[in-house]
NUVEX-40851 format. One line per 3 residues: number of its first residue (from 1); for each residue x, y, z of C-alpha. Coordinates in nm, 2 decimals, decimal comma. Layout:
NUM) X/Y/Z; ... $
//
This chain:
1) 1,40/-0,25/-3,73; 1,44/-0,47/-3,39; 1,44/-0,84/-3,35 $
4) 1,16/-0,99/-3,29; 1,25/-1,26/-2,96; 0,99/-1,53/-2,90 $
7) 0,87/-1,52/-2,55; 1,09/-1,74/-2,38; 1,36/-1,51/-2,38 $
10) 1,15/-1,22/-2,32; 1,20/-1,13/-2,00; 0,98/-0,81/-1,81 $
13) 1,10/-0,64/-1,47; 1,01/-0,37/-1,30; 1,23/-0,14/-1,06 $
16) 1,07/-0,04/-0,73; 1,17/0,06/-0,40; 1,21/0,34/-0,16 $
19) 1,30/0,70/-0,22; 1,67/0,70/-0,27; 1,69/0,40/-0,32 $
22) 1,86/0,44/-0,71; 1,65/0,28/-0,90; 1,68/0,55/-1,19 $
25) 2,08/0,46/-1,16; 2,04/0,12/-1,20; 1,79/0,13/-1,47 $
28) 2,06/0,40/-1,67; 2,35/0,11/-1,54; 2,15/-0,18/-1,70 $
31) 2,13/0,03/-2,04; 2,46/0,10/-2,04; 2,62/-0,25/-1,97 $
34) 2,40/-0,36/-2,23; 2,49/-0,06/-2,49; 2,20/0,04/-2,53 $
37) 2,34/0,41/-2,43; 2,75/0,47/-2,44; 2,75/0,72/-2,17 $
40) 2,57/0,67/-1,82; 2,34/1,00/-1,77; 2,28/1,10/-1,37 $
43) 2,01/1,26/-1,18; 2,25/1,54/-1,08; 2,31/1,58/-1,46 $
46) 1,92/1,56/-1,50; 1,99/1,36/-1,83; 1,88/1,01/-1,75 $
49) 1,69/0,83/-2,02; 1,41/0,73/-1,76; 1,34/1,06/-1,62 $
52) 1,33/1,23/-1,91; 0,99/1,43/-1,85; 1,04/1,85/-1,77 $
55) 0,91/1,82/-1,40; 1,13/1,48/-1,33; 1,44/1,73/-1,41 $
58) 1,29/2,02/-1,19; 1,19/1,77/-0,90; 1,50/1,56/-0,96 $
61) 1,29/1,28/-0,86; 1,09/1,04/-1,14; 0,74/1,09/-1,11 $
64) 0,57/0,88/-1,40; 0,68/0,49/-1,44; 0,97/0,49/-1,81 $
67) 0,97/0,21/-2,00; 1,32/0,11/-2,11; 1,47/-0,25/-2,30 $
70) 1,81/-0,42/-2,29; 1,94/-0,68/-2,55; 2,13/-0,89/-2,34 $
73) 2,32/-1,25/-2,45; 2,01/-1,29/-2,68; 1,77/-1,21/-2,40 $
76) 1,55/-0,90/-2,45; 1,50/-0,72/-2,09; 1,18/-0,49/-2,05 $
79) 1,21/-0,25/-1,80; 0,98/-0,07/-1,63; 1,15/0,25/-1,38 $
82) 0,88/0,37/-1,15; 0,83/0,65/-0,89; 1,00/0,59/-0,48 $
85) 0,71/0,84/-0,34; 0,35/0,65/-0,24; 0,23/0,99/-0,40 $
88) 0,27/0,82/-0,74; 0,09/0,46/-0,64; -0,09/0,45/-0,95 $
91) 0,23/0,44/-1,14; 0,38/0,19/-0,91; 0,11/-0,10/-0,88 $
94) -0,03/-0,07/-1,29; 0,37/-0,14/-1,36; 0,42/-0,41/-1,08 $
97) 0,09/-0,59/-1,26; 0,25/-0,61/-1,58; 0,63/-0,74/-1,51 $
100) 0,70/-1,06/-1,47; 0,95/-1,01/-1,20; 1,02/-0,75/-0,94 $
103) 1,33/-0,64/-0,82; 1,27/-0,42/-0,56; 1,62/-0,17/-0,46 $
106) 1,70/-0,13/-0,09; 1,95/0,08/0,06; 2,25/-0,08/0,21 $
109) 2,23/0,21/0,46; 1,86/0,18/0,57; 1,74/-0,20/0,49 $
112) 1,37/-0,20/0,45; 1,23/0,12/0,46; 0,81/0,18/0,54 $
115) 0,83/0,29/0,08; 0,96/-0,08/0,08; 0,68/-0,24/0,29 $
118) 0,36/-0,02/0,10; 0,51/-0,13/-0,21; 0,58/-0,51/-0,07 $
121) 0,18/-0,52/-0,04; 0,14/-0,53/-0,47; 0,38/-0,75/-0,54 $
124) 0,25/-1,01/-0,26; -0,07/-0,93/-0,42; 0,01/-1,00/-0,73 $
127) 0,24/-1,32/-0,65; 0,51/-1,15/-0,85; 0,89/-1,33/-0,86 $
130) 1,09/-1,10/-0,62; 1,48/-1,03/-0,65; 1,64/-0,82/-0,38 $
133) 1,88/-0,55/-0,51; 2,11/-0,47/-0,24; 2,23/-0,08/-0,34 $
136) 2,49/0,17/-0,27; 2,72/-0,09/-0,13; 2,97/0,19/-0,16 $
139) 2,81/0,44/0,09; 3,03/0,51/0,36; 2,75/0,37/0,62 $
142) 2,64/0,06/0,43; 2,62/-0,22/0,64; 2,50/-0,49/0,43 $
145) 2,45/-0,78/0,72; 2,18/-0,53/0,87; 2,05/-0,46/0,54 $
148) 1,97/-0,84/0,43; 1,89/-0,91/0,81; 1,59/-0,64/0,78 $
151) 1,46/-0,84/0,45; 1,47/-1,16/0,61; 1,33/-1,05/0,91 $
154) 1,04/-0,89/0,75; 1,03/-1,14/0,45; 1,09/-1,51/0,64 $
157) 1,35/-1,75/0,47; 1,25/-1,70/0,15; 1,51/-1,44/0,12 $
160) 1,78/-1,63/-0,02; 2,11/-1,46/-0,06; 2,31/-1,54/-0,36 $
163) 2,62/-1,28/-0,34; 2,83/-1,07/-0,02; 3,05/-0,79/-0,05 $
166) 3,40/-0,85/0,06; 3,43/-0,49/0,11; 3,13/-0,28/0,19 $
169) 3,18/0,12/0,21; 3,39/0,35/0,04; 3,67/0,09/-0,03 $
172) 3,38/-0,16/-0,24; 3,51/-0,34/-0,52; 3,47/-0,71/-0,46 $
175) 3,19/-0,94/-0,44; 3,19/-1,31/-0,39; 2,89/-1,50/-0,66 $
178) 2,76/-1,78/-0,40; 2,59/-1,93/-0,72; 2,92/-1,95/-0,98 $
181) 3,14/-1,96/-0,70; 3,39/-1,69/-0,78; 3,47/-1,35/-0,66 $
184) 3,41/-1,03/-0,92; 3,70/-0,78/-0,89; 3,56/-0,44/-1,04 $
187) 3,79/-0,18/-1,15; 3,82/0,15/-0,98; 3,60/0,33/-1,25 $
190) 3,35/0,03/-1,27; 3,25/-0,17/-1,54; 3,34/-0,51/-1,67 $
193) 3,48/-0,71/-1,33; 3,79/-0,94/-1,31; 3,62/-1,30/-1,24 $
196) 3,89/-1,43/-0,98; 3,90/-1,75/-0,71; 3,76/-1,72/-0,39 $
199) 4,05/-1,56/-0,14; 4,19/-1,87/0,14; 4,05/-1,64/0,38 $
202) 3,68/-1,60/0,21; 3,60/-1,97/0,11; 3,47/-2,14/0,47 $
205) 3,23/-1,83/0,46; 3,13/-1,88/0,07; 3,15/-2,26/0,09 $
208) 2,86/-2,27/0,38; 2,66/-2,04/0,20; 2,67/-2,21/-0,13 $
211) 2,57/-2,54/0,04; 2,31/-2,35/0,18; 2,21/-2,18/-0,17 $
214) 2,23/-2,54/-0,32; 2,01/-2,66/-0,04; 1,75/-2,38/-0,11 $
217) 1,75/-2,47/-0,51; 1,69/-2,79/-0,43; 1,40/-2,78/-0,19 $
220) 1,18/-2,66/-0,48; 1,17/-2,98/-0,70; 1,17/-3,34/-0,58 $
223) 1,37/-3,45/-0,88; 1,62/-3,16/-0,76; 1,59/-3,25/-0,38 $
226) 1,65/-3,66/-0,53; 1,97/-3,52/-0,66; 2,12/-3,36/-0,43 $
229) 2,04/-3,64/-0,13; 2,22/-3,86/-0,40; 2,56/-3,65/-0,53 $
232) 2,51/-3,40/-0,21; 2,52/-3,16/-0,42; 2,36/-2,96/-0,75 $
235) 2,55/-2,75/-1,05; 2,49/-2,45/-1,13; 2,23/-2,52/-1,43 $
238) 2,03/-2,76/-1,14; 2,04/-2,48/-0,90; 1,89/-2,26/-1,16 $
241) 1,66/-2,51/-1,26; 1,52/-2,53/-0,87; 1,59/-2,11/-0,77 $
244) 1,36/-2,05/-1,07; 1,08/-2,26/-0,95; 1,13/-2,11/-0,62 $
247) 1,07/-1,81/-0,79; 0,77/-1,86/-0,96; 0,62/-1,99/-0,62 $
250) 0,66/-1,69/-0,41; 0,93/-1,92/-0,20; 1,30/-1,77/-0,34 $
253) 1,39/-1,42/-0,35; 1,73/-1,43/-0,45; 1,95/-1,15/-0,29 $
256) 2,23/-0,91/-0,50; 2,48/-0,67/-0,42; 2,58/-0,36/-0,62 $
259) 2,61/0,01/-0,65; 2,46/0,10/-0,98; 2,64/0,46/-0,91 $
262) 2,95/0,32/-0,98; 2,86/0,04/-1,25; 2,95/-0,27/-1,04 $
265) 2,78/-0,56/-0,99; 2,42/-0,46/-1,18; 2,57/-0,72/-1,49 $
268) 2,53/-1,00/-1,31; 2,23/-0,92/-1,18; 2,13/-0,91/-1,55 $
271) 2,25/-1,23/-1,63; 2,10/-1,39/-1,35; 1,77/-1,24/-1,47 $
274) 1,83/-1,38/-1,84; 1,87/-1,73/-1,71; 1,67/-1,75/-1,42 $
277) 1,39/-1,54/-1,40; 1,09/-1,64/-1,57; 0,98/-1,53/-1,92 $
280) 0,60/-1,43/-1,94; 0,52/-1,82/-2,07; 0,62/-1,92/-1,72 $
283) 0,47/-1,71/-1,55; 0,08/-1,71/-1,39; -0,15/-1,65/-1,70 $
286) -0,33/-1,29/-1,68; -0,72/-1,41/-1,53; -1,03/-1,20/-1,71 $
289) -1,34/-1,07/-1,53; -1,52/-1,42/-1,57; -1,23/-1,59/-1,39 $
292) -1,08/-1,73/-1,72; -0,69/-1,78/-1,81; -0,54/-1,65/-2,07 $
295) -0,23/-1,79/-2,15; 0,06/-1,59/-2,31; 0,03/-1,81/-2,64 $
298) 0,21/-1,61/-2,95; -0,06/-1,84/-3,20; -0,38/-1,70/-3,00 $
301) -0,62/-1,42/-3,12; -0,47/-1,11/-3,00; -0,55/-0,95/-2,64 $
304) -0,31/-0,66/-2,52; -0,36/-0,49/-2,16; -0,37/-0,10/-2,19 $
307) -0,16/-0,04/-1,83; -0,11/0,31/-1,88; -0,15/0,62/-2,10 $
310) 0,01/0,96/-2,09; -0,01/1,26/-2,32; 0,33/1,39/-2,46 $
313) 0,34/1,78/-2,55; 0,36/1,84/-2,91; 0,31/1,43/-2,95 $
316) -0,02/1,33/-2,84; -0,13/1,00/-2,66; 0,09/0,74/-2,57 $
319) -0,04/0,42/-2,51; 0,12/0,18/-2,32; 0,06/-0,19/-2,33 $
322) 0,16/-0,55/-2,28; 0,07/-0,84/-2,52; -0,13/-1,10/-2,35 $
325) -0,18/-1,33/-2,62; -0,10/-1,36/-2,98; 0,03/-1,06/-3,17 $
328) -0,02/-0,69/-3,26; 0,08/-0,52/-3,59; 0,10/-0,23/-3,78 $
331) -0,19/-0,27/-3,95; -0,40/-0,45/-3,67; -0,76/-0,32/-3,59 $
334) -0,88/-0,44/-3,23; -1,23/-0,37/-3,00; -1,22/-0,23/-2,71 $
337) -1,39/-0,48/-2,46; -1,50/-0,22/-2,25; -1,62/0,01/-2,46 $
340) -1,67/-0,16/-2,81; -1,47/0,10/-3,00; -1,24/0,00/-3,29 $
343) -0,91/0,10/-3,29; -0,68/0,06/-3,58; -0,29/0,02/-3,49 $
346) -0,08/0,22/-3,72; 0,25/0,26/-3,53; 0,45/0,05/-3,27 $
349) 0,69/0,14/-3,05; 0,97/0,00/-2,80; 1,02/0,27/-2,56 $
352) 1,34/0,39/-2,41; 1,21/0,68/-2,20; 1,12/0,94/-2,49 $
355) 1,32/0,78/-2,74; 1,10/0,56/-2,95; 1,21/0,27/-3,21 $
358) 0,94/0,15/-3,49; 0,86/-0,25/-3,46; 0,67/-0,40/-3,71 $
361) 0,51/-0,63/-3,49; 0,52/-0,77/-3,11; 0,40/-1,10/-2,98 $
364) 0,27/-1,26/-2,67; 0,44/-1,12/-2,33; 0,61/-0,84/-2,47 $
367) 0,57/-0,48/-2,37; 0,55/-0,22/-2,63; 0,34/0,15/-2,67 $
370) 0,12/0,29/-2,96; 0,01/0,67/-3,08; -0,35/0,82/-3,10 $
373) -0,55/0,59/-2,98; -0,90/0,77/-2,99; -1,12/0,55/-2,71 $
376) -0,83/0,37/-2,47; -0,75/0,46/-2,13; -0,55/0,30/-1,88 $
379) -0,70/-0,06/-1,71; -0,88/-0,11/-2,06; -0,85/-0,44/-2,25 $
382) -0,79/-0,48/-2,65; -0,89/-0,80/-2,84; -0,89/-0,97/-3,17 $
385) -1,25/-0,91/-3,35; -1,46/-1,24/-3,22; -1,26/-1,29/-2,92 $
388) -1,43/-1,14/-2,64; -1,21/-1,09/-2,35; -1,21/-0,84/-2,09 $
391) -0,88/-0,86/-1,86; -0,92/-0,84/-1,50; -0,87/-0,46/-1,43 $
394) -0,59/-0,32/-1,19; -0,78/-0,20/-0,87; -0,64/0,12/-0,75 $
397) -0,62/0,23/-0,40; -0,89/0,51/-0,26; -0,76/0,87/-0,25 $
400) -0,59/1,02/0,09; -0,60/1,39/0,01; -0,82/1,63/-0,14 $
403) -0,81/1,99/-0,30; -1,07/2,25/-0,48; -0,98/2,41/-0,81 $
406) -1,07/2,72/-0,91; -0,99/2,87/-1,22; -0,84/3,22/-1,20 $
409) -1,03/3,30/-1,51; -1,43/3,24/-1,58; -1,36/3,16/-1,93 $
412) -1,14/2,83/-1,83; -1,43/2,70/-1,60; -1,55/2,46/-1,83 $
415) -1,19/2,37/-2,00; -1,06/2,28/-1,65; -1,36/2,00/-1,59 $
418) -1,27/1,85/-1,91; -0,87/1,91/-1,88; -0,91/1,68/-1,53 $
421) -1,14/1,46/-1,69; -0,84/1,35/-1,97; -0,59/1,35/-1,65 $
424) -0,80/1,08/-1,47; -0,80/0,86/-1,79; -0,43/0,87/-1,81 $
427) -0,41/0,85/-1,42; -0,73/0,64/-1,26; -0,58/0,73/-0,88 $
430) -0,71/1,10/-0,97; -1,03/1,13/-0,87; -1,25/1,42/-1,04 $
433) -1,58/1,55/-0,93; -1,83/1,87/-0,88; -2,02/1,85/-0,57 $
436) -2,33/2,01/-0,56; -2,31/1,98/-0,16; -1,98/2,20/-0,14 $
439) -2,03/2,36/-0,50; -1,67/2,32/-0,56; -1,49/2,09/-0,82 $
442) -1,29/1,89/-0,63; -0,96/1,68/-0,71; -0,83/1,35/-0,47 $
445) -0,53/1,19/-0,49; -0,27/1,01/-0,32; -0,06/1,31/-0,19 $
448) 0,06/1,66/-0,17; 0,29/1,59/-0,44; 0,05/1,42/-0,64 $
451) -0,13/1,71/-0,71; 0,14/1,93/-0,72; 0,22/1,75/-1,06 $
454) -0,17/1,77/-1,14; -0,13/2,11/-1,09; 0,19/2,18/-1,30 $
457) 0,06/1,98/-1,58; -0,24/2,21/-1,60; -0,07/2,51/-1,59 $
460) 0,23/2,39/-1,81; 0,07/2,14/-2,06; -0,29/2,27/-2,07 $
463) -0,22/2,64/-2,00; -0,45/2,73/-1,74; -0,41/2,90/-1,44 $
466) -0,56/2,76/-1,14; -0,55/2,80/-0,77; -0,61/2,49/-0,51 $
469) -0,77/2,59/-0,23; -0,86/2,34/0,13; -1,24/2,21/-0,01 $
472) -1,54/2,31/0,25; -1,61/2,00/0,46; -1,94/1,76/0,40 $
475) -2,08/1,81/0,76; -2,43/1,67/0,82; -2,70/1,72/1,00 $
478) -2,98/1,59/1,24; -3,16/1,62/1,59; -3,15/1,49/1,91 $
481) -3,50/1,54/2,08; -3,84/1,54/1,94; -4,04/1,88/1,82 $
484) -4,36/1,96/1,70; -4,45/2,30/1,50; -4,74/2,38/1,21 $
487) -4,67/2,63/0,93; -4,94/2,87/0,73; -4,87/2,99/0,34 $
490) -5,11/3,23/0,26; -5,07/3,39/-0,04; -5,32/3,64/-0,23 $
493) -5,28/3,80/-0,59; -5,60/3,86/-0,73; -5,73/3,51/-0,89 $
496) -5,69/3,20/-0,73; -5,45/3,25/-0,47; -5,21/2,95/-0,25 $
499) -5,32/2,82/0,09; -5,19/2,53/0,30; -5,12/2,49/0,62 $
502) -4,94/2,17/0,75; -4,88/2,07/1,14; -4,59/1,82/1,15 $
505) -4,41/1,66/1,44; -3,99/1,54/1,39; -3,77/1,32/1,59 $
508) -3,44/1,13/1,55; -3,44/0,82/1,36; -3,31/0,55/1,47 $
511) -3,25/0,18/1,32; -3,55/-0,08/1,45; -3,75/0,18/1,68 $
514) -4,16/0,12/1,68; -4,41/0,31/1,45; -4,54/0,62/1,63 $
517) -4,80/0,53/1,88; -4,96/0,87/1,89; -5,10/0,88/1,60 $
520) -5,33/0,65/1,35; -5,06/0,54/1,10; -5,24/0,61/0,74 $
523) -4,83/0,58/0,48; -4,48/0,56/0,55; -4,25/0,59/0,32 $
526) -3,88/0,47/0,41; -3,61/0,67/0,18; -3,28/0,60/0,21 $
529) -3,09/0,94/0,11; -2,81/0,99/-0,14; -2,58/1,14/0,12 $
532) -2,63/0,90/0,42; -2,90/0,80/0,62; -3,28/0,78/0,61 $
535) -3,61/0,99/0,58; -3,89/0,78/0,73; -4,18/1,02/0,66 $
538) -4,55/0,91/0,80; -4,85/1,03/0,69; -5,09/1,04/0,98 $
541) -5,37/1,25/0,88; -5,73/1,12/0,96; -6,04/1,33/0,88 $
544) -5,92/1,48/0,57; -5,81/1,75/0,68; -5,57/1,75/0,40 $
547) -5,62/1,60/0,12; -5,41/1,26/-0,01; -5,32/1,35/-0,29 $
550) -5,13/1,69/-0,09; -4,94/1,44/0,07; -4,66/1,41/-0,18 $
553) -4,62/1,78/-0,23; -4,57/1,82/0,17; -4,31/1,51/0,18 $
556) -4,10/1,72/-0,14; -4,08/2,05/0,06; -3,96/1,86/0,36 $
559) -3,68/1,68/0,16; -3,61/2,03/-0,01; -3,51/2,14/0,31 $
562) -3,31/1,84/0,42; -3,11/1,89/0,09; -3,01/2,27/0,28 $
565) -3,03/2,23/0,65; -3,12/2,48/0,85; -2,78/2,52/1,09 $
568) -2,52/2,52/0,81; -2,71/2,44/0,52; -2,54/2,11/0,53 $
571) -2,75/1,79/0,46; -2,99/1,66/0,69; -3,01/1,26/0,76 $
574) -3,16/1,02/1,04; -3,47/1,17/1,12; -3,83/1,08/1,11 $
577) -4,15/1,29/1,04; -4,53/1,29/1,12; -4,81/1,51/0,93 $
580) -5,08/1,49/1,17; -5,26/1,75/1,08; -5,34/2,08/0,89 $
583) -5,61/2,27/0,71; -5,66/2,28/0,31; -5,90/2,56/0,07 $
586) -6,13/2,43/-0,14; -6,01/2,66/-0,40; -5,66/2,83/-0,34 $
589) -5,49/2,53/-0,18; -5,24/2,36/-0,45; -4,96/2,12/-0,45 $
592) -4,66/2,45/-0,43; -4,87/2,58/-0,10; -4,84/2,24/0,07 $
595) -4,47/2,20/-0,09; -4,36/2,54/0,11; -4,57/2,47/0,43 $
598) -4,42/2,14/0,45; -4,08/2,30/0,40; -4,12/2,56/0,65 $
601) -4,27/2,34/0,88; -4,01/2,14/0,85; -3,74/2,35/0,94 $
604) -3,96/2,52/1,24; -3,98/2,18/1,39; -3,59/2,09/1,33 $
607) -3,48/2,39/1,48; -3,67/2,31/1,79; -3,56/1,96/1,81 $
610) -3,22/2,01/1,95; -3,00/2,03/1,61; -2,69/1,88/1,58 $
613) -2,41/1,91/1,34; -2,20/1,58/1,23; -1,89/1,59/1,08 $
616) -1,75/1,33/0,89; -1,45/1,10/1,06; -1,16/0,91/0,88 $
619) -1,00/0,59/1,03; -0,66/0,67/0,97; -0,33/0,40/0,99 $
622) 0,02/0,55/0,96; 0,30/0,33/0,93; 0,67/0,47/1,09 $
625) 1,00/0,39/1,28; 0,98/0,36/1,60; 1,19/0,70/1,63 $
628) 0,95/0,91/1,53; 0,68/0,76/1,74; 0,64/1,06/1,99 $
631) 0,65/1,32/1,73; 0,34/1,14/1,56; 0,17/1,07/1,77 $
634) 0,14/1,40/1,96; 0,05/1,57/1,65; -0,23/1,34/1,56 $
637) -0,33/1,44/1,88; -0,36/1,83/1,82; -0,56/1,71/1,52 $
640) -0,83/1,53/1,75; -0,76/1,23/1,66; -0,88/0,95/1,90 $
643) -0,61/0,66/1,93; -0,78/0,35/1,82; -0,48/0,10/1,93 $
646) -0,08/0,08/1,78; 0,02/-0,24/1,65; 0,40/-0,38/1,50 $
649) 0,42/-0,46/1,09; 0,80/-0,64/1,03; 1,01/-0,36/1,19 $
652) 0,73/-0,06/1,19; 0,46/0,04/1,39; 0,13/0,10/1,31 $
655) -0,10/0,38/1,46; -0,48/0,34/1,44; -0,63/0,67/1,51 $
658) -0,97/0,78/1,39; -0,97/1,17/1,30; -1,14/1,45/1,16 $
661) -1,17/1,52/0,79; -1,11/1,84/0,87; -0,81/1,82/1,07 $
664) -0,65/1,56/0,83; -0,62/1,86/0,54; -0,20/1,89/0,45 $
667) -0,19/1,58/0,66; 0,08/1,41/0,41; 0,30/1,72/0,41 $
670) 0,35/1,74/0,80; 0,36/1,38/0,86; 0,67/1,36/0,59 $
673) 0,84/1,65/0,78; 0,78/1,49/1,06; 0,93/1,14/0,98 $
676) 1,21/1,26/0,73; 1,00/1,07/0,49; 1,02/0,73/0,67 $
679) 0,65/0,73/0,74; 0,29/0,68/0,54; -0,06/0,69/0,62 $
682) -0,42/0,55/0,46; -0,73/0,70/0,53; -1,07/0,57/0,46 $
685) -1,41/0,71/0,56; -1,58/0,56/0,87; -1,92/0,76/0,97 $
688) -2,02/1,08/1,05; -2,00/1,19/1,50; -2,11/1,45/1,67 $
691) -1,95/1,77/1,71; -1,88/1,96/2,00; -2,17/2,26/2,12 $
694) -1,89/2,51/2,08; -1,74/2,37/1,75; -2,10/2,37/1,64 $
697) -2,16/2,74/1,72; -1,88/2,83/1,56; -1,93/2,62/1,22 $
700) -2,26/2,74/1,20; -2,16/3,13/1,20; -1,88/3,09/0,94 $
703) -2,05/2,84/0,71; -2,36/3,11/0,73; -2,09/3,40/0,65 $
706) -1,97/3,16/0,35; -2,33/3,11/0,25; -2,34/3,53/0,19 $
709) -2,08/3,56/0,01 $
//
């Protein structure tokens, strides 16, 4: 049975970085260094510990965050290997949330990339201590100085150099360590290095950088600063203390050098994680929804935060959690604070990819997994009975892409909805909704890769065959001028008939406009429409020509027609209606008669009032390298985008634009192609704006054809 470590000897790290930075190979190297695996896998060989899912091996990149662990010099290091593509940002955010130290891997050829920038937003939001690892230093195009400069340019003076390579590029085999002031020289095949004195020709540079490191360590504590002034230096233990304080306060981001693929440098970083990176008990306490703090105290009542859940074929639902306080055992009974459901923990595991190592208990600060919890999902809290607490849930980003899901077999329609809800519970960045307006089942996600993975699971795990199609667009209809119309509904059928006549006026609604002066207003209703905009409905009947009891029926008829606009069947918004005249019959008038008369009178008046189709517009931000600016700008202009401005963010350009939703279909794929995967975008709904007359005519025809089909 695995040893239980006290929480001072627990370290939780997450490996982050842009695609192809080398996260998975670094994870593999760390496991190999610690003796957890005896042979290192490779991406090409499809045999790494963390990329074990079939879809990851098919695609050759990480899709899911995988939890791993090492035991290194009497410390337990929990490692979470994350995907690089921001399509899987949900996996990245949840992993950052439960880690105590972020290790941001930077490609030595490219330095800070767009992917680095995007991930950093979440690292910074959670104020996580961070280490930068400049990887692939053995690549022919590696440029350590440029990569380090890009880090300092983007993240400032907190970037703290711990090492530098003696001979980067294809001949790389040695690192100068500025904390220990030694040179590590690696054998050609990698592995355990020799610890050698710093060569004479490197001493001046190393001494200068070491002195800068001493000063950086001293800055973080008054007592250390006093020692530094008194002695002119600090010893290694004092430097570690200062660097740890700096990391906790986000004032120090240590930088290490390595080639994970050749097993050079990761062991030294692991030693630093053991000795310097904060343990859970030294990290910022977790916050509850009511603003209280929960410290990582093993003696407190048990609290678990579920950061990931995943259904494994032939195994069932795996629930991954971090123990926030207390301890959890295989006999624990806990309460889900969000649902009130009771959950019994029957099995506890430490996960290494797909391998499960059973344990009897896990204490505050540790990360583990359990099987087959019935009513607990990602972002929920489990707690001991009588200790009611809910950990602040993770706020996931809004979707950037959507698709309609069509079952190839009608028998699968209901089942697809149920399965997609399960997928949403596992991955909250997938949203699922049936659109009554569009009459389509819509799923929304972070990008085309994200939705492709969702489809893969539907077909390969749940055996449901589907098509993904471009969803219809939620247009809106309104009017541009006032118009009047009347309609008489009359129907005789042998006994009591139906009769109702309604005269009404419609006009565009503008916030703050005065009530109509040409009519005597007897009643007014302002209705905030659930699809946006308003309907203002006036009862202007005088002389009792329509009985007051029929006015709600007229309103109901108007509302029904507003749910299916006259020109395209889209929702109608921002209209006001004045019912000013009509007729009724003492025997034949009833609610249905006036509902139909109101509906048809509204339709006729609307068509006379210069109907205007509105389309949804999104605010889009594209972050990209300057060298692909022209291609991306040109593409946006073909999408009817209105460029609102440009800005700098670190080494990258940001384009701000307003783009019609109809033009954003498959934009993530187009942008990835235009920028060779180096640009990213976000989109957020802004408002509805009028379309041109020509486009309105075209859309009206195409949508009417669609309705007939």
